[in-house]
C-alpha positions as CSV (number, residue, x, y, z in Angstrom):
1,M,108.3,68.8,86.1
2,I,109.2,73.0,87.6
3,Q,112.9,71.6,89.4
4,R,114.3,70.6,85.9
5,I,116.8,73.4,84.5
6,Q,114.6,73.2,80.8
7,S,111.5,74.5,82.6
8,F,113.7,77.1,83.7
9,W,115.1,78.0,80.5
10,L,111.4,77.7,78.7
11,L,110.5,79.7,81.3
12,L,113.6,82.6,80.7
13,T,112.4,82.2,76.4
14,A,108.2,82.8,77.6
15,V,109.6,85.8,79.7
16,C,111.4,87.4,76.7
17,A,109.0,86.8,74.2
18,F,106.4,88.8,75.8
19,A,109.0,91.2,76.8
20,T,109.4,91.8,73.1
21,L,105.9,93.2,72.7
22,K,107.7,96.7,74.1
23,L,111.1,96.5,74.0
24,P,111.9,97.7,70.1
25,F,114.5,95.4,67.8
26,Y,115.7,99.0,65.8
27,S,114.4,102.3,65.7
28,G,115.2,104.8,62.8
29,N,113.4,106.4,60.4
30,K,111.5,105.3,57.7
31,I,111.6,105.4,54.3
32,A,108.4,106.9,53.3
33,D,108.6,110.1,55.9
34,Q,108.4,112.6,54.1
35,A,109.1,114.4,57.7
36,G,111.2,111.6,59.1
37,S,109.4,110.4,62.1
38,Y,111.3,108.3,64.5
39,Q,110.0,104.9,65.2
40,S,110.9,101.3,66.6
41,V,111.0,98.0,65.1
42,T,109.0,96.0,68.0
43,G,107.3,91.9,68.4
44,N,104.1,93.7,67.5
45,T,104.6,96.1,64.5
46,T,102.9,94.2,62.3
47,I,100.1,91.4,62.6
48,L,102.0,88.0,61.8
49,L,105.5,89.5,63.9
50,N,102.4,89.7,66.9
51,I,101.2,86.4,66.1
52,I,104.6,84.8,66.3
53,T,105.7,86.5,69.1
54,V,103.3,85.9,71.2
55,A,103.0,82.4,69.9
56,I,106.5,81.6,71.0
57,G,105.2,82.3,74.7
58,I,102.3,80.9,75.6
59,I,103.7,77.7,73.8
60,A,107.3,77.8,75.7
61,L,105.2,78.0,78.2
62,V,103.4,75.5,77.5
63,F,106.1,73.2,76.6
64,I,107.0,72.8,80.1
65,F,104.3,71.5,80.7
66,L,105.4,68.9,78.5
67,Y,107.6,66.9,80.9
68,K,105.9,62.9,80.7
69,N,107.1,63.0,77.4
70,R,111.1,64.0,76.4
71,K,111.3,63.4,73.2
72,Q,108.1,65.3,72.1
73,Q,108.9,67.8,74.1
74,L,112.8,67.8,72.2
75,W,111.0,67.7,68.7
76,L,108.2,70.6,69.7
77,T,111.6,72.9,71.6
78,L,113.1,71.9,68.3
79,L,110.2,73.6,66.2
80,L,109.7,76.7,68.5
81,F,113.8,77.5,67.8
82,L,112.8,77.7,64.1
83,V,109.7,79.8,64.5
84,S,112.5,81.8,66.8
85,L,114.5,82.1,64.0
86,L,112.0,82.6,62.3
87,Q,110.7,86.0,64.2
88,L,114.4,86.9,63.9
89,F,114.7,86.7,60.1
90,L,111.3,89.0,59.7
91,L,112.4,91.2,62.4
92,Y,115.7,91.6,60.3
93,L,113.2,92.3,56.8
94,Q,111.4,95.1,59.1
95,T,114.9,97.2,59.3
96,K,115.2,96.9,55.6
97,Q,112.2,100.0,55.1
98,F,114.3,102.6,57.8
99,V,116.5,105.1,56.2
100,Q,118.6,105.7,59.4
101,G,118.6,103.9,62.7
102,A,120.4,102.0,64.5
103,Y,119.9,98.4,67.0
104,E,118.9,98.4,70.2
105,I,120.1,97.0,73.4
106,S,117.3,95.4,73.8
107,V,118.4,93.5,70.9
108,L,119.7,90.9,73.4
109,V,116.3,90.2,74.1
110,Y,115.0,89.3,70.9
111,I,118.3,86.8,70.3
112,A,118.1,85.6,74.6
113,M,114.6,83.3,73.0
114,P,116.5,81.3,70.8
115,A,119.5,81.2,72.9
116,W,117.5,79.7,76.3
117,L,115.7,77.2,73.4
118,I,118.9,75.7,73.0
119,L,120.2,75.3,76.8
120,A,116.4,73.5,77.5
121,M,117.2,71.4,74.8
122,R,120.0,70.1,76.0
123,G,118.9,69.5,79.4
124,M,115.7,67.9,77.9
125,Y,119.1,65.5,75.7
126,K,120.7,65.2,78.7
127,D,116.9,63.9,80.9
128,E,116.4,61.8,78.2
129,Q,120.2,60.2,78.3
130,L,119.9,59.6,82.1
131,V,116.5,57.7,81.3
132,K,117.9,55.1,78.7
133,S,121.2,54.6,81.6
134,V,119.1,54.3,84.3
135,D,117.1,51.7,81.5
136,R,120.3,49.5,80.7
137,L,121.2,49.1,84.4
138,R,117.8,47.6,84.7
């Protein structure tokens, strides 16, 4: 379970998800503020983003222990990948509320989560193919 590469990718996804609760995605001046206060968009800017971000982190950790059912783990990781893309879309929508600002360098952590999930799915698929080939040899 732990020695499988997809466990490493899922662990990295969980670490990135929990890190995005503090790391900014976008920083700038909001439209509604007359004084032009400087604010940041993070993984916990809104309640929905907070729920999605924490769910991605917890579910990625739980998926590490679904190693006995590779097909289920693969499909659920695909769903988690779609949820992480939804999170990126919601974060992008939050940036529309700013007059001026810039994406932070930590946006790479946000983009890394779907990338780690793709690598995890690739490892799960390779494991499934390996098991199928061994079954054919019997």
